[in-house]
Backbone bond lengths (Angstrom), bond angles and torsions (degrees), N, CA, C in turn:
res aa  C-N    CA-C-N  psi(-1)  N-CA   C-N-CA  omega(-1)  CA-C   N-CA-C  phi
1 M - - - 1.465 - - 1.514 109.70 -
2 A 1.276 110.44 142.05 1.467 115.53 178.03 1.505 108.75 -70.63
3 G 1.358 116.12 142.62 1.470 120.09 179.63 1.516 112.10 -63.78
4 T 1.336 113.73 147.44 1.472 119.01 178.64 1.516 109.04 -75.11
5 P 1.292 116.31 123.70 1.477 117.75 -178.19 1.536 110.50 -65.53
6 L 1.367 115.60 136.27 1.465 121.44 178.00 1.524 109.61 -73.21
7 P 1.332 114.87 143.14 1.474 115.90 179.27 1.525 110.43 -66.23
8 K 1.252 114.41 138.59 1.457 120.88 -179.48 1.528 109.45 -75.26
9 R 1.370 114.71 127.24 1.468 119.64 -178.87 1.513 109.11 -71.07
10 R 1.305 113.59 126.00 1.456 117.66 -179.65 1.522 110.71 -85.16
11 R 1.284 115.70 138.57 1.469 121.54 177.85 1.524 108.97 -73.91
12 P 1.372 117.06 135.02 1.469 118.73 179.97 1.524 111.11 -57.78
13 P 1.286 115.86 151.90 1.478 118.86 178.98 1.538 110.90 -59.91
14 R 1.320 114.42 154.93 1.456 120.17 -177.89 1.538 111.89 -59.50
15 L 1.320 115.97 -39.93 1.463 118.79 -178.64 1.521 110.47 -62.53
16 Y 1.342 115.90 -39.40 1.460 119.32 179.02 1.524 110.29 -66.09
17 R 1.351 116.70 -41.86 1.457 119.94 179.89 1.526 110.79 -63.78
18 T 1.306 116.12 -39.19 1.472 119.71 178.84 1.518 111.19 -64.89
19 A 1.338 115.68 -43.45 1.459 119.55 179.90 1.526 110.77 -63.93
20 R 1.324 116.07 -38.83 1.457 119.54 179.26 1.514 111.34 -65.54
21 T 1.313 116.40 -39.67 1.473 120.43 177.18 1.522 111.04 -62.41
22 F 1.340 115.58 -42.60 1.465 119.23 179.27 1.529 110.91 -64.40
23 R 1.343 116.44 -37.89 1.456 119.12 178.66 1.522 111.06 -63.61
24 R 1.305 116.56 -42.43 1.457 120.13 179.17 1.530 111.37 -65.73
25 L 1.329 115.02 -43.47 1.469 118.53 178.15 1.524 111.35 -64.26
26 S 1.330 116.02 -38.50 1.465 119.70 178.56 1.515 110.81 -63.94
27 A 1.328 116.48 -40.26 1.463 119.89 178.61 1.522 110.98 -63.31
28 V 1.338 115.24 -43.09 1.470 119.58 178.16 1.519 110.15 -63.36
29 A 1.351 115.99 -44.49 1.468 119.60 179.93 1.520 111.29 -62.48
30 L 1.338 116.38 -39.71 1.463 119.86 179.49 1.524 110.64 -63.23
31 V 1.331 115.77 -42.40 1.460 119.52 178.18 1.524 110.82 -61.87
32 L 1.336 115.95 -43.41 1.466 119.95 179.59 1.527 111.29 -64.02
33 I 1.335 116.12 -40.54 1.471 119.49 179.37 1.523 110.56 -64.31
34 V 1.333 116.23 -44.53 1.462 120.19 179.80 1.529 110.01 -61.26
35 V 1.343 116.06 -43.77 1.464 119.88 178.78 1.523 110.58 -63.22
36 F 1.349 116.57 -42.88 1.465 120.51 -179.40 1.529 110.94 -62.92
37 V 1.328 116.20 -45.74 1.468 119.74 179.55 1.521 110.41 -62.76
38 A 1.331 117.17 -40.07 1.464 120.34 178.97 1.526 111.12 -63.89
39 V 1.331 115.94 -41.30 1.469 120.03 178.84 1.524 110.26 -65.54
40 V 1.339 116.90 -41.96 1.463 120.61 178.46 1.524 110.44 -62.45
41 A 1.333 116.37 -44.17 1.465 120.04 179.76 1.524 110.92 -62.70
42 F 1.319 116.70 -43.92 1.465 119.90 178.33 1.515 110.78 -64.02
43 S 1.337 116.43 -40.54 1.461 120.89 179.04 1.519 111.08 -64.20
44 A 1.340 116.07 -42.53 1.473 119.47 179.00 1.523 110.41 -62.96
45 L 1.329 117.09 -34.71 1.457 120.87 178.09 1.526 110.69 -63.18
46 Q 1.329 116.99 -35.66 1.463 120.21 177.25 1.527 111.03 -64.28
47 V 1.339 116.27 -36.50 1.461 119.84 177.94 1.521 110.41 -65.62
48 V 1.333 115.98 -43.78 1.462 119.83 -179.47 1.524 110.88 -63.85
49 R 1.328 116.69 -35.00 1.464 120.23 -178.53 1.517 112.86 -66.90
50 T 1.318 118.32 -15.96 1.465 120.58 176.33 1.518 111.75 -72.65
51 K 1.347 116.75 -5.55 1.461 123.21 176.75 1.525 112.34 55.89
52 P 1.329 116.78 67.57 1.459 118.50 175.11 1.518 110.46 -62.15
53 G 1.315 116.84 146.59 1.459 119.49 -179.05 1.503 112.28 -174.84
54 T 1.334 115.18 179.38 1.456 121.21 -175.42 1.521 112.89 -89.71
55 G 1.334 118.19 -13.26 1.450 119.37 -179.39 1.523 111.77 61.47
56 N 1.330 115.92 -143.58 1.460 120.62 179.59 1.517 110.43 -86.01
57 L 1.322 115.59 138.72 1.455 121.73 175.05 1.523 108.39 -110.61
58 N 1.340 116.17 133.56 1.453 121.60 -176.82 1.525 110.55 -102.03
59 T 1.326 115.29 150.38 1.454 120.72 179.18 1.518 109.68 -119.24
60 G 1.307 115.51 154.53 1.453 120.75 177.52 1.512 111.05 -173.24
61 F 1.322 116.17 155.76 1.453 120.75 176.30 1.530 109.11 -79.40
62 A 1.319 115.75 143.00 1.457 121.20 -178.09 1.523 109.36 -132.86
63 A 1.343 114.52 177.26 1.458 120.25 -178.16 1.524 110.95 -66.79
64 N 1.324 114.80 166.73 1.474 122.75 177.35 1.524 112.50 61.83
65 D 1.339 115.21 34.43 1.473 120.57 175.96 1.518 111.84 56.16
66 T 1.309 116.11 49.93 1.466 120.72 -179.52 1.523 109.63 -124.95
67 I 1.314 115.26 161.80 1.455 121.97 170.66 1.524 107.27 -117.39
68 A 1.320 115.99 136.33 1.463 120.93 -171.94 1.518 110.87 -103.28
69 L 1.316 115.03 139.65 1.458 122.87 172.77 1.527 106.66 -118.24
70 T 1.319 116.95 111.15 1.463 120.88 -174.53 1.521 110.57 -127.56
71 G 1.298 115.37 154.47 1.453 121.46 179.03 1.515 109.37 172.47
72 A 1.323 116.38 -151.02 1.457 120.52 -178.43 1.521 109.99 -155.11
73 F 1.329 114.97 147.49 1.465 121.90 171.54 1.526 106.74 -101.78
74 T 1.325 116.40 124.03 1.460 121.15 -174.72 1.528 110.29 -110.91
75 L 1.328 115.03 134.34 1.463 121.19 178.28 1.516 108.90 -138.95
76 G 1.320 115.83 129.15 1.459 120.91 176.52 1.520 110.81 -109.45
77 N 1.334 116.90 132.31 1.467 120.91 178.18 1.519 108.99 -94.48
78 S 1.328 115.46 88.73 1.465 121.28 179.96 1.519 111.85 -94.94
79 G 1.332 117.41 10.64 1.458 120.70 179.71 1.518 112.49 -84.95
80 Y 1.336 114.55 -164.76 1.460 120.54 -176.80 1.522 112.87 -103.06
81 F 1.329 117.16 -2.86 1.455 120.63 -174.75 1.530 109.62 -131.45
82 P 1.314 117.02 151.86 1.472 119.08 177.28 1.523 111.29 -71.62
83 I 1.326 114.71 155.70 1.464 122.39 174.15 1.519 107.11 -108.04
84 S 1.309 116.76 123.80 1.458 120.37 -176.49 1.525 110.72 -116.87
85 D 1.337 114.53 152.70 1.475 122.39 177.57 1.525 111.83 53.83
86 F 1.324 115.41 44.77 1.464 120.16 -179.62 1.526 109.41 -81.60
87 S 1.336 116.84 121.74 1.463 121.71 179.79 1.523 109.36 -130.81
88 L 1.339 114.97 148.20 1.456 121.50 -176.21 1.520 110.73 -123.61
89 H 1.319 115.05 150.22 1.458 121.49 176.46 1.537 107.54 -136.70
90 F 1.321 115.88 126.94 1.460 121.88 -178.73 1.526 109.64 -113.03
91 R 1.319 115.10 145.42 1.465 121.93 177.26 1.522 107.66 -144.07
92 V 1.334 117.25 129.72 1.456 121.77 -174.60 1.525 109.52 -121.91
93 L 1.345 116.35 131.96 1.451 123.67 177.86 1.523 109.09 -128.11
94 T 1.333 116.16 155.52 1.452 120.22 172.58 1.518 109.14 -75.48
95 Q 1.334 116.03 173.68 1.461 119.40 -179.78 1.523 111.94 -67.24
96 S 1.326 117.48 -16.11 1.466 120.83 175.61 1.525 111.39 -98.87
97 D 1.344 116.39 18.95 1.467 124.18 175.21 1.528 113.34 65.95
98 V 1.318 117.09 30.38 1.466 120.95 173.09 1.524 108.18 -88.36
99 F 1.329 116.81 125.20 1.459 121.62 -177.94 1.528 110.68 -68.48
100 L 1.340 116.14 128.97 1.458 121.20 -179.92 1.526 112.31 -103.92
101 G 1.309 117.43 -44.45 1.460 119.53 -178.30 1.512 111.65 176.36
102 A 1.339 115.21 171.89 1.460 121.44 -179.52 1.523 108.89 -147.57
103 T 1.317 115.60 155.98 1.452 121.17 176.92 1.520 108.59 -154.34
104 S 1.326 116.19 167.69 1.470 122.04 -178.67 1.521 109.74 -136.02
105 A 1.318 115.43 161.00 1.463 122.02 176.67 1.520 108.94 -146.33
106 G 1.323 115.97 150.25 1.469 121.34 179.78 1.513 111.57 95.26
107 P 1.361 117.22 -170.64 1.472 126.31 3.83 1.523 112.56 -81.93
108 V 1.337 114.97 150.98 1.454 122.76 176.86 1.519 108.45 -138.52
109 N 1.330 115.69 165.94 1.460 122.26 175.37 1.519 109.28 -106.70
110 L 1.330 116.78 138.95 1.461 122.11 -179.09 1.522 109.16 -115.81
111 P 1.330 117.51 106.29 1.464 119.55 177.63 1.525 111.07 -66.28
112 V 1.309 115.46 164.13 1.460 121.63 179.31 1.524 109.72 -65.04
113 G 1.329 115.93 135.66 1.459 120.69 174.53 1.509 115.71 82.95
114 Q 1.336 118.20 8.64 1.461 120.38 -178.68 1.514 111.22 -113.67
115 N 1.336 114.77 149.31 1.457 122.00 172.76 1.520 108.73 -102.63
116 T 1.308 116.25 140.58 1.456 121.69 -178.96 1.519 109.57 -131.08
117 S 1.327 115.86 137.41 1.462 121.78 177.01 1.518 109.44 -114.99
118 F 1.299 115.15 133.24 1.458 121.83 177.95 1.523 108.30 -108.22
119 P 1.327 118.85 120.68 1.463 119.84 -177.79 1.528 111.86 -67.87
120 I 1.325 114.61 143.67 1.456 122.60 175.26 1.525 107.68 -116.27
121 S 1.308 117.89 124.01 1.461 122.52 178.06 1.521 108.41 -140.72
122 L 1.315 115.54 110.20 1.457 121.35 177.83 1.525 108.78 -125.73
123 Y 1.336 116.11 136.20 1.458 121.48 -178.34 1.529 108.69 -122.78
124 F 1.337 115.42 123.56 1.455 120.89 -175.91 1.522 109.64 -109.62
125 P 1.327 118.51 119.00 1.466 120.11 177.04 1.516 111.08 -67.76
126 L 1.329 115.64 135.70 1.459 120.88 -174.54 1.517 111.87 -103.58
127 R 1.309 116.63 41.36 1.457 119.52 177.96 1.521 110.70 -71.16
128 S 1.322 115.15 152.70 1.452 120.72 -178.93 1.519 110.52 -61.29
129 G 1.322 116.54 129.96 1.449 121.62 -179.29 1.509 114.46 80.89
130 G 1.349 118.43 -1.79 1.457 121.57 -179.99 1.517 111.65 -76.76
131 P 1.336 117.68 167.88 1.463 121.10 -176.09 1.526 113.50 -64.34
132 A 1.348 117.53 -24.72 1.464 120.01 -177.08 1.522 112.86 -93.41
133 E 1.324 118.05 1.88 1.462 120.04 -175.50 1.524 111.80 -59.56
134 S 1.338 117.61 -35.60 1.466 119.91 -178.19 1.525 111.97 -65.70
135 L 1.343 118.20 -20.14 1.457 120.13 179.66 1.521 111.84 -64.04
136 L 1.322 117.10 -22.88 1.456 120.29 -179.17 1.520 112.53 -72.64
137 T 1.319 118.06 -38.57 1.456 120.65 -167.59 1.527 114.95 -123.83
138 V 1.327 118.81 -2.53 1.475 120.50 -175.24 1.530 109.70 -122.92
139 N 1.338 116.87 118.56 1.460 120.71 170.09 1.531 108.22 -70.77
140 Q 1.327 116.80 133.05 1.457 119.19 -173.79 1.517 110.26 -161.73
141 Y 1.330 114.51 178.66 1.461 121.06 172.47 1.522 108.87 -102.16
142 L 1.326 115.42 136.49 1.455 120.31 172.70 1.524 108.38 -99.51
143 E 1.316 116.12 135.76 1.460 121.47 178.36 1.528 108.07 -92.72
144 V 1.325 116.30 114.26 1.461 122.34 -179.62 1.528 108.12 -106.79
145 F 1.332 115.95 115.30 1.466 121.48 178.36 1.532 108.55 -104.44
146 V 1.323 115.66 134.32 1.463 121.51 -178.93 1.521 108.66 -127.11
147 W 1.326 116.07 126.97 1.458 122.33 172.47 1.526 108.45 -117.16
148 A 1.318 115.97 140.28 1.462 120.79 178.27 1.521 109.71 -135.34
149 N 1.323 116.21 141.94 1.462 122.87 175.52 1.520 108.56 -129.09
150 A 1.327 116.38 142.20 1.464 119.93 -178.19 1.525 109.12 -163.00
151 T 1.320 114.42 173.76 1.474 122.25 171.41 1.520 107.33 -116.28
152 Y 1.325 116.64 127.05 1.461 121.17 -177.23 1.518 110.02 -119.31
153 G 1.318 114.73 141.87 1.457 119.59 179.51 1.509 112.52 63.57
154 Y 1.335 116.89 32.80 1.463 124.95 175.39 1.531 114.34 71.80
155 L 1.319 117.90 -24.52 1.461 120.04 -170.66 1.523 114.46 -125.29
156 F 1.312 118.14 -27.88 1.455 120.44 -163.81 1.531 111.58 -99.14
157 P 1.331 117.14 118.11 1.474 119.30 173.32 1.524 110.13 -73.34
158 V 1.322 116.11 133.84 1.462 120.89 -179.36 1.520 109.47 -131.44
159 S 1.318 115.19 155.37 1.461 121.76 177.60 1.518 108.22 -132.97
160 L 1.326 115.10 150.92 1.451 122.11 -179.72 1.518 108.31 -135.81
161 A 1.311 116.95 133.57 1.461 121.57 178.71 1.524 108.57 -130.91
162 L 1.346 115.73 128.14 1.455 121.45 179.61 1.521 109.46 -130.11
163 E 1.304 115.58 145.79 1.460 121.65 172.33 1.518 107.76 -126.99
164 D 1.318 115.78 125.75 1.451 120.49 -174.54 1.529 109.17 -133.91
165 N 1.320 117.27 126.12 1.458 121.60 176.76 1.515 109.45 -93.34
166 K 1.326 115.65 125.84 1.454 121.31 -178.77 1.527 109.59 -113.56
167 T 1.318 115.87 135.56 1.458 120.64 178.08 1.522 109.79 -72.75
168 W 1.318 115.41 129.32 1.462 120.91 178.98 1.527 109.20 -112.85
169 G 1.324 116.46 120.92 1.450 121.69 175.39 1.520 109.88 -98.01
170 A 1.319 117.26 117.85 1.463 121.49 -177.29 1.528 110.11 -73.07
171 P 1.324 118.06 134.68 1.469 119.79 -179.62 1.529 113.58 -68.75
172 F 1.333 116.83 -21.71 1.473 120.08 178.10 1.531 109.13 -129.69
173 S 1.317 115.05 54.63 1.457 120.50 -177.08 1.529 110.73 -62.42
174 D 1.347 115.44 135.71 1.471 122.01 178.75 1.527 111.93 56.70
175 F 1.334 115.16 40.05 1.470 120.16 179.34 1.527 110.22 -60.90
176 Q 1.339 116.24 128.04 1.457 121.34 179.78 1.525 109.82 -141.20
177 A 1.323 115.32 140.96 1.462 121.80 174.54 1.517 107.85 -132.59
178 S 1.293 116.29 136.59 1.459 120.55 -178.49 1.523 109.75 -141.12
179 V 1.321 114.71 155.16 1.462 122.18 179.03 1.516 108.35 -119.94
180 G 1.349 115.76 130.48 1.455 120.18 -179.99 1.517 112.41 -87.57
181 S 1.301 115.60 -172.66 1.461 121.11 -179.75 1.528 110.26 -67.47
182 P 1.354 116.90 142.69 1.476 119.88 -178.76 1.528 111.60 -63.49
183 Y 1.350 114.94 146.47 1.448 121.35 172.84 1.532 108.61 -82.42
184 P 1.348 116.95 165.58 1.468 119.56 180.00 1.532 113.62 -56.03
185 N 1.311 117.48 -30.23 1.476 120.14 -179.16 1.532 112.62 -82.51
186 G 1.333 118.29 2.79 1.461 120.85 177.42 1.511 114.61 93.72
187 S 1.321 118.13 -10.61 1.462 120.40 177.03 1.528 110.04 -79.28
188 V 1.338 115.83 164.35 1.475 120.76 -179.14 1.522 109.81 -134.25
189 P 1.341 116.59 149.80 1.468 119.63 173.21 1.533 110.14 -82.50
190 V 1.304 116.44 130.88 1.466 122.57 177.18 1.529 108.01 -114.01
191 T 1.334 116.10 124.21 1.466 121.70 -178.61 1.521 109.50 -111.99
192 L 1.313 114.42 133.52 1.475 121.55 179.32 1.516 107.97 -122.00
193 S 1.344 117.30 134.69 1.462 120.54 178.57 1.521 110.37 -147.82
194 Y 1.320 116.46 147.73 1.469 123.51 175.42 1.517 108.06 -173.01
195 Q 1.324 116.09 176.06 1.459 121.93 174.56 1.520 108.95 -124.97
196 N 1.322 115.82 134.93 1.464 121.01 176.91 1.530 108.20 -84.94
197 G 1.325 115.81 93.96 1.460 120.47 -179.41 1.515 114.23 -87.69
198 A 1.330 117.43 -0.17 1.466 121.10 -176.42 1.522 111.09 -84.64
199 D 1.332 115.11 164.45 1.466 121.10 177.24 1.525 110.28 -88.50
200 L 1.308 116.46 49.26 1.459 121.47 178.35 1.519 109.03 -152.71
201 D 1.319 115.77 153.49 1.457 121.26 176.50 1.525 109.39 -91.15
202 E 1.307 115.83 143.27 1.460 121.31 -179.29 1.521 109.42 -107.56
203 A 1.317 115.86 132.26 1.460 121.47 177.87 1.515 107.91 -147.04
204 G 1.318 116.15 124.48 1.460 120.68 -179.27 1.505 109.48 159.84
205 T 1.324 117.69 -139.70 1.460 122.54 176.46 1.520 109.56 -139.04
206 I 1.317 114.84 155.66 1.464 121.68 168.13 1.527 106.34 -112.23
207 D 1.316 115.88 103.82 1.457 121.44 176.99 1.523 108.97 -85.91
208 F 1.319 116.62 141.43 1.456 118.51 -177.70 1.525 110.50 -142.09
209 A 1.320 114.17 159.09 1.464 122.32 175.23 1.515 107.90 -138.08
210 I 1.351 115.41 138.72 1.458 121.01 175.59 1.528 107.29 -99.27
211 N 1.324 116.60 116.50 1.463 122.48 -175.30 1.526 110.05 -114.29
212 S 1.340 115.38 130.06 1.459 120.37 -179.36 1.518 110.41 -74.61
213 T 1.339 115.23 170.60 1.459 119.78 178.17 1.527 111.88 -66.25
214 A 1.341 116.13 -20.33 1.469 120.31 178.41 1.525 111.91 -84.66
215 G 1.331 116.83 -3.17 1.452 120.32 178.41 1.502 114.45 93.91
216 A 1.336 118.62 2.48 1.463 121.83 179.49 1.524 109.87 -83.71
217 T 1.342 116.38 146.03 1.450 121.52 175.23 1.524 109.06 -86.69
218 C 1.331 116.04 113.16 1.462 120.79 -175.95 1.525 112.24 -83.50
219 G 1.325 117.26 -30.76 1.458 120.02 -179.40 1.515 110.62 -173.92
220 T 1.330 116.29 158.89 1.460 121.55 -179.61 1.521 109.70 -135.99
221 G 1.307 115.48 162.43 1.460 120.64 177.64 1.515 110.59 -170.46
222 A 1.323 116.11 -179.50 1.465 121.46 -179.65 1.521 109.42 -150.09
223 F 1.325 115.95 135.44 1.454 122.36 176.20 1.529 108.68 -104.87
224 P 1.332 119.22 124.03 1.466 119.93 172.29 1.532 109.77 -69.83
225 I 1.313 116.42 135.69 1.465 121.54 -174.56 1.529 109.64 -120.22
226 A 1.339 115.94 128.73 1.459 123.36 170.71 1.524 106.62 -149.54
227 V 1.325 115.29 83.01 1.469 120.98 -171.09 1.531 108.84 -119.47
228 P 1.328 118.47 111.21 1.467 120.05 175.93 1.525 111.49 -64.82
229 S 1.307 114.86 163.88 1.462 121.11 177.70 1.526 110.64 -57.84
230 K 1.343 115.14 137.55 1.476 124.03 176.89 1.533 113.51 69.85
231 Q 1.324 117.52 15.25 1.460 120.39 179.45 1.531 110.77 -107.86
232 S 1.326 115.73 157.08 1.459 121.76 179.68 1.526 110.72 -95.00
233 Y 1.320 114.39 159.07 1.464 120.68 178.68 1.518 109.34 -137.19
234 Q 1.331 115.49 138.54 1.463 121.54 172.75 1.519 108.00 -156.07
235 D 1.323 114.88 134.41 1.464 119.85 178.94 1.525 108.23 -155.19
236 T 1.324 114.97 156.21 1.457 121.39 178.94 1.525 109.31 -129.00
237 Q 1.319 116.12 135.37 1.452 121.69 176.55 1.519 109.71 -129.97
238 T 1.329 114.46 152.25 1.459 120.35 176.58 1.520 109.28 -93.66
239 V 1.336 116.07 129.15 1.464 121.69 -176.12 1.529 108.83 -121.39
240 A 1.323 115.23 129.56 1.467 120.18 176.15 1.522 109.35 -74.92
241 I 1.333 116.47 132.48 1.455 122.29 -178.29 1.532 108.98 -105.39
242 A 1.325 115.04 132.60 1.466 120.09 179.90 1.518 110.37 -60.30
243 S 1.338 115.40 142.74 1.456 121.25 -177.95 1.530 110.78 -60.13
244 G 1.332 115.56 132.72 1.457 121.43 177.26 1.511 114.45 79.37
245 C 1.321 118.70 3.82 1.474 121.99 -178.47 1.530 109.12 -87.53
246 S 1.302 117.74 120.20 1.459 122.09 -178.87 1.523 110.47 -85.93
247 L 1.334 115.55 132.51 1.472 120.93 179.05 1.522 112.39 -93.89
248 A 1.320 117.79 -1.98 1.469 120.23 -179.99 1.528 109.87 -65.70
249 G 1.317 115.40 118.44 1.461 120.18 -179.58 1.514 114.53 74.39
250 A 1.343 117.51 8.14 1.466 120.44 -179.94 1.532 110.17 -68.14
251 T 1.315 116.07 163.94 1.466 121.92 177.24 1.515 109.87 -119.10
252 L 1.319 114.82 146.46 1.460 121.18 173.37 1.518 107.40 -104.80
253 D 1.323 116.99 113.54 1.463 123.07 -179.77 1.528 108.30 -103.43
254 A 1.334 116.14 123.74 1.461 121.05 -174.24 1.523 110.76 -124.80
255 V 1.333 115.24 151.17 1.466 122.48 177.81 1.525 108.05 -135.37
256 Y 1.333 116.04 130.18 1.461 121.01 174.76 1.527 108.33 -87.40
257 L 1.340 117.18 124.22 1.459 123.29 -177.75 1.522 109.47 -117.50
258 S 1.340 116.38 127.80 1.466 120.47 -179.90 1.518 109.63 -160.57
259 N 1.329 116.64 118.42 1.467 122.39 174.77 1.528 112.67 51.68
260 G 1.317 116.38 47.04 1.455 120.54 177.74 1.503 114.87 81.41
261 V 1.336 118.19 -1.17 1.457 122.48 178.76 1.525 108.60 -97.51
262 A 1.321 116.57 132.66 1.460 121.88 177.68 1.526 108.76 -121.94
263 I 1.331 116.11 112.00 1.461 121.47 -176.95 1.528 108.79 -112.68
264 P 1.341 118.44 110.52 1.461 119.83 177.84 1.522 110.97 -71.42
265 L 1.334 115.54 133.51 1.461 121.46 178.49 1.526 109.44 -97.08
266 P 1.319 116.64 155.38 1.475 118.66 -179.58 1.534 111.50 -58.45
267 P 1.315 117.97 134.87 1.479 119.85 -179.98 1.527 110.47 -65.65
268 E 1.335 114.74 146.46 1.462 121.60 177.98 1.521 108.89 -111.70
269 T 1.305 115.56 125.34 1.464 119.90 176.56 1.521 110.12 -85.23
270 L 1.327 116.19 128.20 1.458 121.32 -177.50 1.518 110.31 -88.05
271 P 1.332 117.92 144.29 1.468 120.26 -179.80 1.535 111.95 -70.31
């Protein structure tokens, strides 16, 4: 007997073959996307591990009766992809949540393997009753908030938020002024004391005036100042008091003068 012919295998329709090809390509693409996202995530983790931060912040007196807070935010791109359109926003508050100031930096691009520093420069006016007045006489922590936005791995928008507490040393910590008992000639001893808690040396004078409750100037004087960082200061001077000027409830108004900078100090009410 002649052998039974085997049925001829029919080739799948073209539409089915096309759909199957697309399914295979989609599976490959999905695998590649998953791998790419995993690599980007791992790379971003390497950037975070470099511990970006503000480091040390420096203080100093500046023009226009301000105190300056300067430093830098440092970020190293140790990942596998560039960081593009990187921008920073800084916000500084006192330890009692009083807003002091804000600034921004960028946007910039960070190539792979490079470290970048963004300068920080904030100037706080030291007017009487202003939000920065406590920086003169109160050691405290400053709350530094940092927000960053960027694009990583060419496609992925990322954000970074940091909160860093910085120790603030007041240049006139525990500032006190007192007046002693009058001498027979009508003059009085005036004592000034404080501690320079800031990371700067002070050199200049503290000029002061004793003003009565009626608004009259009872006496004036000046203390020469040369106080290194972290050192205490105390001195007493004799001040002539105008005839008939009452010191009851008077205030001592002082100004620190140094190299063209005039920093008003908090007024002291005399007993």
